[in-house]
mmCIF file of the N, C-alpha and C atoms, coordinates in Angstrom:
data_MODEL
# 
_entry.id   MODEL 
# 
loop_
_atom_site.group_PDB 
_atom_site.id 
_atom_site.type_symbol 
_atom_site.label_atom_id 
_atom_site.label_alt_id 
_atom_site.label_comp_id 
_atom_site.label_asym_id 
_atom_site.label_entity_id 
_atom_site.label_seq_id 
_atom_site.pdbx_PDB_ins_code 
_atom_site.Cartn_x 
_atom_site.Cartn_y 
_atom_site.Cartn_z 
_atom_site.occupancy 
_atom_site.B_iso_or_equiv 
_atom_site.pdbx_formal_charge 
_atom_site.auth_seq_id 
_atom_site.auth_comp_id 
_atom_site.auth_asym_id 
_atom_site.auth_atom_id 
_atom_site.pdbx_PDB_model_num 
ATOM 1   N N  . UNK A 1 1  ? 10.048  -2.732  -10.616 1.00 0.00 ? 1  UNK A N  1 
ATOM 2   C CA . UNK A 1 1  ? 8.881   -2.548  -10.071 1.00 0.00 ? 1  UNK A CA 1 
ATOM 3   C C  . UNK A 1 1  ? 7.813   -2.603  -8.328  1.00 0.00 ? 1  UNK A C  1 
ATOM 4   N N  . UNK A 1 2  ? 7.546   -1.482  -8.879  1.00 0.00 ? 2  UNK A N  1 
ATOM 5   C CA . UNK A 1 2  ? 6.735   -1.041  -6.587  1.00 0.00 ? 2  UNK A CA 1 
ATOM 6   C C  . UNK A 1 2  ? 6.597   -1.908  -6.124  1.00 0.00 ? 2  UNK A C  1 
ATOM 7   N N  . UNK A 1 3  ? 6.483   -1.915  -4.725  1.00 0.00 ? 3  UNK A N  1 
ATOM 8   C CA . UNK A 1 3  ? 4.971   -3.379  -4.133  1.00 0.00 ? 3  UNK A CA 1 
ATOM 9   C C  . UNK A 1 3  ? 4.495   -2.505  -3.452  1.00 0.00 ? 3  UNK A C  1 
ATOM 10  N N  . UNK A 1 4  ? 4.779   -0.881  -3.769  1.00 0.00 ? 4  UNK A N  1 
ATOM 11  C CA . UNK A 1 4  ? 4.056   -0.239  -2.478  1.00 0.00 ? 4  UNK A CA 1 
ATOM 12  C C  . UNK A 1 4  ? 2.207   -0.134  -4.248  1.00 0.00 ? 4  UNK A C  1 
ATOM 13  N N  . UNK A 1 5  ? 1.732   0.880   -3.575  1.00 0.00 ? 5  UNK A N  1 
ATOM 14  C CA . UNK A 1 5  ? 0.436   0.752   -4.293  1.00 0.00 ? 5  UNK A CA 1 
ATOM 15  C C  . UNK A 1 5  ? -0.501  1.597   -3.851  1.00 0.00 ? 5  UNK A C  1 
ATOM 16  N N  . UNK A 1 6  ? -1.759  3.073   -4.734  1.00 0.00 ? 6  UNK A N  1 
ATOM 17  C CA . UNK A 1 6  ? -2.366  3.505   -4.090  1.00 0.00 ? 6  UNK A CA 1 
ATOM 18  C C  . UNK A 1 6  ? -2.811  3.416   -4.568  1.00 0.00 ? 6  UNK A C  1 
ATOM 19  N N  . UNK A 1 7  ? -4.434  3.648   -3.962  1.00 0.00 ? 7  UNK A N  1 
ATOM 20  C CA . UNK A 1 7  ? -5.584  3.506   -3.939  1.00 0.00 ? 7  UNK A CA 1 
ATOM 21  C C  . UNK A 1 7  ? -6.563  4.068   -3.194  1.00 0.00 ? 7  UNK A C  1 
ATOM 22  N N  . UNK A 1 8  ? -7.525  3.645   -4.074  1.00 0.00 ? 8  UNK A N  1 
ATOM 23  C CA . UNK A 1 8  ? -8.879  4.805   -3.706  1.00 0.00 ? 8  UNK A CA 1 
ATOM 24  C C  . UNK A 1 8  ? -9.802  4.019   -2.958  1.00 0.00 ? 8  UNK A C  1 
ATOM 25  N N  . UNK A 1 9  ? -9.745  3.636   -2.425  1.00 0.00 ? 9  UNK A N  1 
ATOM 26  C CA . UNK A 1 9  ? -10.947 1.932   -1.484  1.00 0.00 ? 9  UNK A CA 1 
ATOM 27  C C  . UNK A 1 9  ? -10.077 2.417   0.105   1.00 0.00 ? 9  UNK A C  1 
ATOM 28  N N  . UNK A 1 10 ? -11.025 1.404   0.644   1.00 0.00 ? 10 UNK A N  1 
ATOM 29  C CA . UNK A 1 10 ? -11.238 1.200   1.961   1.00 0.00 ? 10 UNK A CA 1 
ATOM 30  C C  . UNK A 1 10 ? -10.466 -0.279  2.290   1.00 0.00 ? 10 UNK A C  1 
ATOM 31  N N  . UNK A 1 11 ? -9.302  0.401   3.286   1.00 0.00 ? 11 UNK A N  1 
ATOM 32  C CA . UNK A 1 11 ? -9.001  -0.588  4.052   1.00 0.00 ? 11 UNK A CA 1 
ATOM 33  C C  . UNK A 1 11 ? -9.347  -2.342  4.016   1.00 0.00 ? 11 UNK A C  1 
ATOM 34  N N  . UNK A 1 12 ? -10.563 -2.314  4.300   1.00 0.00 ? 12 UNK A N  1 
ATOM 35  C CA . UNK A 1 12 ? -11.103 -3.292  4.771   1.00 0.00 ? 12 UNK A CA 1 
ATOM 36  C C  . UNK A 1 12 ? -11.550 -4.100  3.446   1.00 0.00 ? 12 UNK A C  1 
ATOM 37  N N  . UNK A 1 13 ? -11.378 -3.795  2.748   1.00 0.00 ? 13 UNK A N  1 
ATOM 38  C CA . UNK A 1 13 ? -12.075 -4.035  1.331   1.00 0.00 ? 13 UNK A CA 1 
ATOM 39  C C  . UNK A 1 13 ? -10.760 -4.096  -0.188  1.00 0.00 ? 13 UNK A C  1 
ATOM 40  N N  . UNK A 1 14 ? -9.952  -3.882  0.876   1.00 0.00 ? 14 UNK A N  1 
ATOM 41  C CA . UNK A 1 14 ? -8.585  -4.294  0.095   1.00 0.00 ? 14 UNK A CA 1 
ATOM 42  C C  . UNK A 1 14 ? -8.058  -5.166  0.491   1.00 0.00 ? 14 UNK A C  1 
ATOM 43  N N  . UNK A 1 15 ? -7.999  -5.833  2.387   1.00 0.00 ? 15 UNK A N  1 
ATOM 44  C CA . UNK A 1 15 ? -7.850  -6.951  3.205   1.00 0.00 ? 15 UNK A CA 1 
ATOM 45  C C  . UNK A 1 15 ? -8.772  -8.083  2.609   1.00 0.00 ? 15 UNK A C  1 
ATOM 46  N N  . UNK A 1 16 ? -9.975  -8.202  2.301   1.00 0.00 ? 16 UNK A N  1 
ATOM 47  C CA . UNK A 1 16 ? -10.586 -9.517  1.526   1.00 0.00 ? 16 UNK A CA 1 
ATOM 48  C C  . UNK A 1 16 ? -10.517 -8.822  0.473   1.00 0.00 ? 16 UNK A C  1 
ATOM 49  N N  . UNK A 1 17 ? -10.041 -8.209  -0.890  1.00 0.00 ? 17 UNK A N  1 
ATOM 50  C CA . UNK A 1 17 ? -9.410  -8.678  -1.854  1.00 0.00 ? 17 UNK A CA 1 
ATOM 51  C C  . UNK A 1 17 ? -8.144  -9.604  -1.688  1.00 0.00 ? 17 UNK A C  1 
ATOM 52  N N  . UNK A 1 18 ? -7.230  -9.717  -1.393  1.00 0.00 ? 18 UNK A N  1 
ATOM 53  C CA . UNK A 1 18 ? -5.796  -9.345  -1.486  1.00 0.00 ? 18 UNK A CA 1 
ATOM 54  C C  . UNK A 1 18 ? -6.255  -11.753 0.001   1.00 0.00 ? 18 UNK A C  1 
ATOM 55  N N  . UNK A 1 19 ? -7.473  -11.456 0.404   1.00 0.00 ? 19 UNK A N  1 
ATOM 56  C CA . UNK A 1 19 ? -7.836  -13.019 1.112   1.00 0.00 ? 19 UNK A CA 1 
ATOM 57  C C  . UNK A 1 19 ? -7.965  -13.532 -0.097  1.00 0.00 ? 19 UNK A C  1 
ATOM 58  N N  . UNK A 1 20 ? -8.876  -13.247 -0.663  1.00 0.00 ? 20 UNK A N  1 
ATOM 59  C CA . UNK A 1 20 ? -9.645  -13.721 -1.804  1.00 0.00 ? 20 UNK A CA 1 
ATOM 60  C C  . UNK A 1 20 ? -8.369  -13.779 -2.958  1.00 0.00 ? 20 UNK A C  1 
ATOM 61  N N  . UNK A 1 21 ? -7.968  -13.687 -3.149  1.00 0.00 ? 21 UNK A N  1 
ATOM 62  C CA . UNK A 1 21 ? -6.693  -13.810 -3.924  1.00 0.00 ? 21 UNK A CA 1 
ATOM 63  C C  . UNK A 1 21 ? -5.181  -14.127 -4.448  1.00 0.00 ? 21 UNK A C  1 
ATOM 64  N N  . UNK A 1 22 ? -5.154  -15.141 -2.448  1.00 0.00 ? 22 UNK A N  1 
ATOM 65  C CA . UNK A 1 22 ? -4.385  -15.256 -1.677  1.00 0.00 ? 22 UNK A CA 1 
ATOM 66  C C  . UNK A 1 22 ? -2.891  -13.869 -1.571  1.00 0.00 ? 22 UNK A C  1 
ATOM 67  N N  . UNK A 1 23 ? -3.091  -12.657 -2.493  1.00 0.00 ? 23 UNK A N  1 
ATOM 68  C CA . UNK A 1 23 ? -1.862  -11.725 -2.434  1.00 0.00 ? 23 UNK A CA 1 
ATOM 69  C C  . UNK A 1 23 ? -1.495  -11.369 -0.377  1.00 0.00 ? 23 UNK A C  1 
ATOM 70  N N  . UNK A 1 24 ? -0.204  -11.695 -0.531  1.00 0.00 ? 24 UNK A N  1 
ATOM 71  C CA . UNK A 1 24 ? 0.789   -11.559 1.006   1.00 0.00 ? 24 UNK A CA 1 
ATOM 72  C C  . UNK A 1 24 ? 0.445   -10.268 0.417   1.00 0.00 ? 24 UNK A C  1 
ATOM 73  N N  . UNK A 1 25 ? 0.118   -9.627  2.248   1.00 0.00 ? 25 UNK A N  1 
ATOM 74  C CA . UNK A 1 25 ? 0.318   -8.010  2.250   1.00 0.00 ? 25 UNK A CA 1 
ATOM 75  C C  . UNK A 1 25 ? 0.871   -7.517  3.538   1.00 0.00 ? 25 UNK A C  1 
ATOM 76  N N  . UNK A 1 26 ? 1.428   -6.627  3.251   1.00 0.00 ? 26 UNK A N  1 
ATOM 77  C CA . UNK A 1 26 ? 2.053   -6.097  4.295   1.00 0.00 ? 26 UNK A CA 1 
ATOM 78  C C  . UNK A 1 26 ? 1.899   -5.658  5.033   1.00 0.00 ? 26 UNK A C  1 
ATOM 79  N N  . UNK A 1 27 ? 0.732   -4.298  4.382   1.00 0.00 ? 27 UNK A N  1 
ATOM 80  C CA . UNK A 1 27 ? 0.537   -3.160  5.487   1.00 0.00 ? 27 UNK A CA 1 
ATOM 81  C C  . UNK A 1 27 ? -0.599  -2.374  4.531   1.00 0.00 ? 27 UNK A C  1 
ATOM 82  N N  . UNK A 1 28 ? -0.942  -2.095  4.713   1.00 0.00 ? 28 UNK A N  1 
ATOM 83  C CA . UNK A 1 28 ? -2.776  -1.168  4.541   1.00 0.00 ? 28 UNK A CA 1 
ATOM 84  C C  . UNK A 1 28 ? -2.670  -0.188  5.301   1.00 0.00 ? 28 UNK A C  1 
ATOM 85  N N  . UNK A 1 29 ? -2.423  1.246   4.892   1.00 0.00 ? 29 UNK A N  1 
ATOM 86  C CA . UNK A 1 29 ? -1.524  2.223   5.361   1.00 0.00 ? 29 UNK A CA 1 
ATOM 87  C C  . UNK A 1 29 ? -3.575  3.532   5.441   1.00 0.00 ? 29 UNK A C  1 
ATOM 88  N N  . UNK A 1 30 ? -4.633  4.167   6.176   1.00 0.00 ? 30 UNK A N  1 
ATOM 89  C CA . UNK A 1 30 ? -4.982  4.712   5.203   1.00 0.00 ? 30 UNK A CA 1 
ATOM 90  C C  . UNK A 1 30 ? -4.009  6.088   5.038   1.00 0.00 ? 30 UNK A C  1 
ATOM 91  N N  . UNK A 1 31 ? -4.772  6.492   3.676   1.00 0.00 ? 31 UNK A N  1 
ATOM 92  C CA . UNK A 1 31 ? -4.103  8.144   3.415   1.00 0.00 ? 31 UNK A CA 1 
ATOM 93  C C  . UNK A 1 31 ? -5.386  9.490   4.080   1.00 0.00 ? 31 UNK A C  1 
ATOM 94  N N  . UNK A 1 32 ? -4.126  9.787   4.138   1.00 0.00 ? 32 UNK A N  1 
ATOM 95  C CA . UNK A 1 32 ? -5.413  11.683  5.020   1.00 0.00 ? 32 UNK A CA 1 
ATOM 96  C C  . UNK A 1 32 ? -5.731  11.883  3.475   1.00 0.00 ? 32 UNK A C  1 
ATOM 97  N N  . UNK A 1 33 ? -5.103  12.120  2.178   1.00 0.00 ? 33 UNK A N  1 
ATOM 98  C CA . UNK A 1 33 ? -5.303  12.434  1.282   1.00 0.00 ? 33 UNK A CA 1 
ATOM 99  C C  . UNK A 1 33 ? -7.044  11.852  0.678   1.00 0.00 ? 33 UNK A C  1 
ATOM 100 N N  . UNK A 1 34 ? -6.858  10.728  1.919   1.00 0.00 ? 34 UNK A N  1 
ATOM 101 C CA . UNK A 1 34 ? -7.937  9.403   0.748   1.00 0.00 ? 34 UNK A CA 1 
ATOM 102 C C  . UNK A 1 34 ? -7.307  8.558   -0.078  1.00 0.00 ? 34 UNK A C  1 
ATOM 103 N N  . UNK A 1 35 ? -8.190  7.812   0.303   1.00 0.00 ? 35 UNK A N  1 
ATOM 104 C CA . UNK A 1 35 ? -7.700  6.324   -0.136  1.00 0.00 ? 35 UNK A CA 1 
ATOM 105 C C  . UNK A 1 35 ? -6.594  5.171   0.842   1.00 0.00 ? 35 UNK A C  1 
ATOM 106 N N  . UNK A 1 36 ? -5.283  5.045   0.690   1.00 0.00 ? 36 UNK A N  1 
ATOM 107 C CA . UNK A 1 36 ? -5.362  3.670   1.032   1.00 0.00 ? 36 UNK A CA 1 
ATOM 108 C C  . UNK A 1 36 ? -4.028  3.980   0.252   1.00 0.00 ? 36 UNK A C  1 
ATOM 109 N N  . UNK A 1 37 ? -3.176  3.408   0.947   1.00 0.00 ? 37 UNK A N  1 
ATOM 110 C CA . UNK A 1 37 ? -1.314  3.180   0.708   1.00 0.00 ? 37 UNK A CA 1 
ATOM 111 C C  . UNK A 1 37 ? -1.276  1.027   1.403   1.00 0.00 ? 37 UNK A C  1 
ATOM 112 N N  . UNK A 1 38 ? -0.822  0.691   -0.203  1.00 0.00 ? 38 UNK A N  1 
ATOM 113 C CA . UNK A 1 38 ? -0.888  -0.809  0.394   1.00 0.00 ? 38 UNK A CA 1 
ATOM 114 C C  . UNK A 1 38 ? 0.609   -0.860  -0.790  1.00 0.00 ? 38 UNK A C  1 
ATOM 115 N N  . UNK A 1 39 ? 1.167   -1.790  0.763   1.00 0.00 ? 39 UNK A N  1 
ATOM 116 C CA . UNK A 1 39 ? 2.424   -2.344  1.440   1.00 0.00 ? 39 UNK A CA 1 
ATOM 117 C C  . UNK A 1 39 ? 2.104   -4.392  0.220   1.00 0.00 ? 39 UNK A C  1 
ATOM 118 N N  . UNK A 1 40 ? 3.033   -4.702  -0.353  1.00 0.00 ? 40 UNK A N  1 
ATOM 119 C CA . UNK A 1 40 ? 2.557   -6.037  -0.111  1.00 0.00 ? 40 UNK A CA 1 
ATOM 120 C C  . UNK A 1 40 ? 3.476   -7.165  -0.845  1.00 0.00 ? 40 UNK A C  1 
ATOM 121 N N  . UNK A 1 41 ? 3.940   -8.321  -0.820  1.00 0.00 ? 41 UNK A N  1 
ATOM 122 C CA . UNK A 1 41 ? 5.094   -8.699  0.001   1.00 0.00 ? 41 UNK A CA 1 
ATOM 123 C C  . UNK A 1 41 ? 6.184   -8.756  -1.432  1.00 0.00 ? 41 UNK A C  1 
ATOM 124 N N  . UNK A 1 42 ? 5.483   -9.209  -2.838  1.00 0.00 ? 42 UNK A N  1 
ATOM 125 C CA . UNK A 1 42 ? 5.704   -9.345  -4.011  1.00 0.00 ? 42 UNK A CA 1 
ATOM 126 C C  . UNK A 1 42 ? 5.094   -9.066  -4.465  1.00 0.00 ? 42 UNK A C  1 
ATOM 127 N N  . UNK A 1 43 ? 6.998   -8.822  -5.366  1.00 0.00 ? 43 UNK A N  1 
ATOM 128 C CA . UNK A 1 43 ? 5.969   -7.416  -6.468  1.00 0.00 ? 43 UNK A CA 1 
ATOM 129 C C  . UNK A 1 43 ? 5.568   -7.807  -7.705  1.00 0.00 ? 43 UNK A C  1 
ATOM 130 N N  . UNK A 1 44 ? 5.236   -9.469  -8.075  1.00 0.00 ? 44 UNK A N  1 
ATOM 131 C CA . UNK A 1 44 ? 4.467   -9.647  -9.238  1.00 0.00 ? 44 UNK A CA 1 
ATOM 132 C C  . UNK A 1 44 ? 2.638   -9.362  -8.122  1.00 0.00 ? 44 UNK A C  1 
ATOM 133 N N  . UNK A 1 45 ? 2.607   -9.873  -7.031  1.00 0.00 ? 45 UNK A N  1 
ATOM 134 C CA . UNK A 1 45 ? 0.915   -9.684  -6.137  1.00 0.00 ? 45 UNK A CA 1 
ATOM 135 C C  . UNK A 1 45 ? 1.098   -8.231  -7.314  1.00 0.00 ? 45 UNK A C  1 
ATOM 136 N N  . UNK A 1 46 ? 2.191   -7.464  -6.393  1.00 0.00 ? 46 UNK A N  1 
ATOM 137 C CA . UNK A 1 46 ? 1.911   -5.635  -6.549  1.00 0.00 ? 46 UNK A CA 1 
ATOM 138 C C  . UNK A 1 46 ? 0.683   -5.643  -7.817  1.00 0.00 ? 46 UNK A C  1 
ATOM 139 N N  . UNK A 1 47 ? 2.331   -5.934  -8.903  1.00 0.00 ? 47 UNK A N  1 
ATOM 140 C CA . UNK A 1 47 ? 1.643   -6.204  -10.406 1.00 0.00 ? 47 UNK A CA 1 
ATOM 141 C C  . UNK A 1 47 ? 0.045   -6.221  -10.864 1.00 0.00 ? 47 UNK A C  1 
ATOM 142 N N  . UNK A 1 48 ? -0.220  -7.275  -9.634  1.00 0.00 ? 48 UNK A N  1 
ATOM 143 C CA . UNK A 1 48 ? -1.585  -8.797  -10.638 1.00 0.00 ? 48 UNK A CA 1 
ATOM 144 C C  . UNK A 1 48 ? -2.883  -7.793  -8.989  1.00 0.00 ? 48 UNK A C  1 
ATOM 145 N N  . UNK A 1 49 ? -2.460  -6.793  -8.627  1.00 0.00 ? 49 UNK A N  1 
ATOM 146 C CA . UNK A 1 49 ? -3.234  -5.968  -7.516  1.00 0.00 ? 49 UNK A CA 1 
ATOM 147 C C  . UNK A 1 49 ? -3.461  -4.423  -8.482  1.00 0.00 ? 49 UNK A C  1 
ATOM 148 N N  . UNK A 1 50 ? -2.688  -4.478  -9.460  1.00 0.00 ? 50 UNK A N  1 
ATOM 149 C CA . UNK A 1 50 ? -2.589  -3.529  -9.787  1.00 0.00 ? 50 UNK A CA 1 
ATOM 150 C C  . UNK A 1 50 ? -3.500  -3.515  -11.611 1.00 0.00 ? 50 UNK A C  1 
ATOM 151 N N  . UNK A 1 51 ? -3.354  -5.085  -11.480 1.00 0.00 ? 51 UNK A N  1 
ATOM 152 C CA . UNK A 1 51 ? -4.182  -4.630  -12.263 1.00 0.00 ? 51 UNK A CA 1 
ATOM 153 C C  . UNK A 1 51 ? -5.783  -4.046  -12.355 1.00 0.00 ? 51 UNK A C  1 
ATOM 154 N N  . UNK A 1 52 ? -5.599  -5.319  -10.844 1.00 0.00 ? 52 UNK A N  1 
ATOM 155 C CA . UNK A 1 52 ? -6.953  -5.632  -10.000 1.00 0.00 ? 52 UNK A CA 1 
ATOM 156 C C  . UNK A 1 52 ? -7.803  -4.303  -10.003 1.00 0.00 ? 52 UNK A C  1 
ATOM 157 N N  . UNK A 1 53 ? -7.222  -3.404  -9.768  1.00 0.00 ? 53 UNK A N  1 
ATOM 158 C CA . UNK A 1 53 ? -7.482  -1.914  -8.774  1.00 0.00 ? 53 UNK A CA 1 
ATOM 159 C C  . UNK A 1 53 ? -7.676  -0.426  -10.066 1.00 0.00 ? 53 UNK A C  1 
ATOM 160 N N  . UNK A 1 54 ? -7.361  -1.251  -11.171 1.00 0.00 ? 54 UNK A N  1 
ATOM 161 C CA . UNK A 1 54 ? -7.061  -0.051  -12.536 1.00 0.00 ? 54 UNK A CA 1 
ATOM 162 C C  . UNK A 1 54 ? -7.790  0.604   -12.703 1.00 0.00 ? 54 UNK A C  1 
ATOM 163 N N  . UNK A 1 55 ? -8.738  0.558   -11.737 1.00 0.00 ? 55 UNK A N  1 
ATOM 164 C CA . UNK A 1 55 ? -9.469  2.500   -12.095 1.00 0.00 ? 55 UNK A CA 1 
ATOM 165 C C  . UNK A 1 55 ? -9.886  2.442   -10.796 1.00 0.00 ? 55 UNK A C  1 
ATOM 166 N N  . UNK A 1 56 ? -9.280  2.308   -9.559  1.00 0.00 ? 56 UNK A N  1 
ATOM 167 C CA . UNK A 1 56 ? -9.768  3.091   -8.177  1.00 0.00 ? 56 UNK A CA 1 
ATOM 168 C C  . UNK A 1 56 ? -7.607  3.429   -8.148  1.00 0.00 ? 56 UNK A C  1 
ATOM 169 N N  . UNK A 1 57 ? -6.795  3.926   -9.606  1.00 0.00 ? 57 UNK A N  1 
ATOM 170 C CA . UNK A 1 57 ? -5.381  3.963   -8.959  1.00 0.00 ? 57 UNK A CA 1 
ATOM 171 C C  . UNK A 1 57 ? -5.099  5.315   -8.665  1.00 0.00 ? 57 UNK A C  1 
ATOM 172 N N  . UNK A 1 58 ? -4.720  5.433   -7.964  1.00 0.00 ? 58 UNK A N  1 
ATOM 173 C CA . UNK A 1 58 ? -4.394  7.218   -7.185  1.00 0.00 ? 58 UNK A CA 1 
ATOM 174 C C  . UNK A 1 58 ? -2.981  8.135   -7.899  1.00 0.00 ? 58 UNK A C  1 
ATOM 175 N N  . UNK A 1 59 ? -2.799  8.583   -8.904  1.00 0.00 ? 59 UNK A N  1 
ATOM 176 C CA . UNK A 1 59 ? -2.018  8.634   -8.935  1.00 0.00 ? 59 UNK A CA 1 
ATOM 177 C C  . UNK A 1 59 ? -1.500  10.510  -8.712  1.00 0.00 ? 59 UNK A C  1 
ATOM 178 N N  . UNK A 1 60 ? -0.107  11.209  -8.918  1.00 0.00 ? 60 UNK A N  1 
ATOM 179 C CA . UNK A 1 60 ? 0.222   12.077  -8.393  1.00 0.00 ? 60 UNK A CA 1 
ATOM 180 C C  . UNK A 1 60 ? 0.846   11.455  -7.097  1.00 0.00 ? 60 UNK A C  1 
ATOM 181 N N  . UNK A 1 61 ? 1.030   12.395  -5.753  1.00 0.00 ? 61 UNK A N  1 
ATOM 182 C CA . UNK A 1 61 ? 1.159   13.311  -4.768  1.00 0.00 ? 61 UNK A CA 1 
ATOM 183 C C  . UNK A 1 61 ? 0.325   12.759  -4.116  1.00 0.00 ? 61 UNK A C  1 
ATOM 184 N N  . UNK A 1 62 ? 0.530   12.016  -2.412  1.00 0.00 ? 62 UNK A N  1 
ATOM 185 C CA . UNK A 1 62 ? -0.497  11.689  -1.594  1.00 0.00 ? 62 UNK A CA 1 
ATOM 186 C C  . UNK A 1 62 ? -0.274  12.373  -0.048  1.00 0.00 ? 62 UNK A C  1 
ATOM 187 N N  . UNK A 1 63 ? -0.828  12.453  0.753   1.00 0.00 ? 63 UNK A N  1 
ATOM 188 C CA . UNK A 1 63 ? -0.611  12.319  2.077   1.00 0.00 ? 63 UNK A CA 1 
ATOM 189 C C  . UNK A 1 63 ? -0.811  10.940  3.181   1.00 0.00 ? 63 UNK A C  1 
ATOM 190 N N  . UNK A 1 64 ? 0.602   11.382  3.203   1.00 0.00 ? 64 UNK A N  1 
ATOM 191 C CA . UNK A 1 64 ? 0.577   9.860   5.121   1.00 0.00 ? 64 UNK A CA 1 
ATOM 192 C C  . UNK A 1 64 ? 0.581   10.749  5.835   1.00 0.00 ? 64 UNK A C  1 
ATOM 193 N N  . UNK A 1 65 ? 0.277   9.675   6.418   1.00 0.00 ? 65 UNK A N  1 
ATOM 194 C CA . UNK A 1 65 ? -0.205  10.009  8.054   1.00 0.00 ? 65 UNK A CA 1 
ATOM 195 C C  . UNK A 1 65 ? 1.484   10.482  8.781   1.00 0.00 ? 65 UNK A C  1 
ATOM 196 N N  . UNK A 1 66 ? 1.723   11.353  9.784   1.00 0.00 ? 66 UNK A N  1 
ATOM 197 C CA . UNK A 1 66 ? 3.651   11.118  9.918   1.00 0.00 ? 66 UNK A CA 1 
ATOM 198 C C  . UNK A 1 66 ? 3.032   9.563   10.862  1.00 0.00 ? 66 UNK A C  1 
ATOM 199 N N  . UNK A 1 67 ? 1.879   9.829   11.536  1.00 0.00 ? 67 UNK A N  1 
ATOM 200 C CA . UNK A 1 67 ? 2.141   8.379   12.565  1.00 0.00 ? 67 UNK A CA 1 
ATOM 201 C C  . UNK A 1 67 ? 2.982   7.127   11.659  1.00 0.00 ? 67 UNK A C  1 
ATOM 202 N N  . UNK A 1 68 ? 2.656   6.711   10.943  1.00 0.00 ? 68 UNK A N  1 
ATOM 203 C CA . UNK A 1 68 ? 3.202   6.001   10.000  1.00 0.00 ? 68 UNK A CA 1 
ATOM 204 C C  . UNK A 1 68 ? 3.661   6.227   9.208   1.00 0.00 ? 68 UNK A C  1 
ATOM 205 N N  . UNK A 1 69 ? 4.337   7.362   8.910   1.00 0.00 ? 69 UNK A N  1 
ATOM 206 C CA . UNK A 1 69 ? 6.235   7.708   8.811   1.00 0.00 ? 69 UNK A CA 1 
ATOM 207 C C  . UNK A 1 69 ? 6.751   7.337   9.091   1.00 0.00 ? 69 UNK A C  1 
ATOM 208 N N  . UNK A 1 70 ? 6.732   7.990   10.730  1.00 0.00 ? 70 UNK A N  1 
ATOM 209 C CA . UNK A 1 70 ? 6.920   8.559   12.072  1.00 0.00 ? 70 UNK A CA 1 
ATOM 210 C C  . UNK A 1 70 ? 8.176   7.179   13.121  1.00 0.00 ? 70 UNK A C  1 
ATOM 211 N N  . UNK A 1 71 ? 6.774   6.259   12.520  1.00 0.00 ? 71 UNK A N  1 
ATOM 212 C CA . UNK A 1 71 ? 8.191   4.582   12.080  1.00 0.00 ? 71 UNK A CA 1 
ATOM 213 C C  . UNK A 1 71 ? 9.106   3.530   11.906  1.00 0.00 ? 71 UNK A C  1 
ATOM 214 N N  . UNK A 1 72 ? 8.930   4.468   10.904  1.00 0.00 ? 72 UNK A N  1 
ATOM 215 C CA . UNK A 1 72 ? 10.352  4.817   9.775   1.00 0.00 ? 72 UNK A CA 1 
ATOM 216 C C  . UNK A 1 72 ? 11.761  4.483   10.386  1.00 0.00 ? 72 UNK A C  1 
ATOM 217 N N  . UNK A 1 73 ? 12.449  3.774   10.238  1.00 0.00 ? 73 UNK A N  1 
ATOM 218 C CA . UNK A 1 73 ? 14.106  4.701   11.066  1.00 0.00 ? 73 UNK A CA 1 
ATOM 219 C C  . UNK A 1 73 ? 14.859  5.148   10.292  1.00 0.00 ? 73 UNK A C  1 
ATOM 220 N N  . UNK A 1 74 ? 15.122  6.642   10.305  1.00 0.00 ? 74 UNK A N  1 
ATOM 221 C CA . UNK A 1 74 ? 16.425  7.294   9.608   1.00 0.00 ? 74 UNK A CA 1 
ATOM 222 C C  . UNK A 1 74 ? 17.157  6.876   9.281   1.00 0.00 ? 74 UNK A C  1 
ATOM 223 N N  . UNK A 1 75 ? 17.488  7.001   7.935   1.00 0.00 ? 75 UNK A N  1 
ATOM 224 C CA . UNK A 1 75 ? 18.669  6.154   7.379   1.00 0.00 ? 75 UNK A CA 1 
ATOM 225 C C  . UNK A 1 75 ? 20.364  5.260   7.318   1.00 0.00 ? 75 UNK A C  1 
ATOM 226 N N  . UNK A 1 76 ? 20.611  6.262   8.829   1.00 0.00 ? 76 UNK A N  1 
ATOM 227 C CA . UNK A 1 76 ? 21.572  6.533   9.304   1.00 0.00 ? 76 UNK A CA 1 
ATOM 228 C C  . UNK A 1 76 ? 21.428  4.835   10.440  1.00 0.00 ? 76 UNK A C  1 
ATOM 229 N N  . UNK A 1 77 ? 19.959  5.230   10.264  1.00 0.00 ? 77 UNK A N  1 
ATOM 230 C CA . UNK A 1 77 ? 20.327  3.848   12.552  1.00 0.00 ? 77 UNK A CA 1 
ATOM 231 C C  . UNK A 1 77 ? 19.988  2.636   11.213  1.00 0.00 ? 77 UNK A C  1 
ATOM 232 N N  . UNK A 1 78 ? 19.732  2.791   10.751  1.00 0.00 ? 78 UNK A N  1 
ATOM 233 C CA . UNK A 1 78 ? 19.144  1.348   9.770   1.00 0.00 ? 78 UNK A CA 1 
ATOM 234 C C  . UNK A 1 78 ? 20.178  0.731   9.353   1.00 0.00 ? 78 UNK A C  1 
ATOM 235 N N  . UNK A 1 79 ? 19.890  -1.596  9.792   1.00 0.00 ? 79 UNK A N  1 
ATOM 236 C CA . UNK A 1 79 ? 20.347  -2.543  9.969   1.00 0.00 ? 79 UNK A CA 1 
ATOM 237 C C  . UNK A 1 79 ? 21.495  -1.760  9.145   1.00 0.00 ? 79 UNK A C  1 
ATOM 238 N N  . UNK A 1 80 ? 22.688  -2.484  8.834   1.00 0.00 ? 80 UNK A N  1 
ATOM 239 C CA . UNK A 1 80 ? 23.877  -2.864  8.280   1.00 0.00 ? 80 UNK A CA 1 
ATOM 240 C C  . UNK A 1 80 ? 24.063  -4.177  7.298   1.00 0.00 ? 80 UNK A C  1 
# 
């Protein structure tokens, strides 16, 4: 089960929802294609978040910002 969820909502509203329901949030990333990419720390929180946001889930491919993608280390340099 993935901890990442793509939703059609603003980061501010997502953060407020996570505080209200005590979801442990890792990051909220605005998407170029619209909406936000949310990564929660616990897969169970992610599943509960999906249930709450079921009408705002984004299906299919999204366009992420290169500044967020660039923060990830290439596979060959990750900790082993």
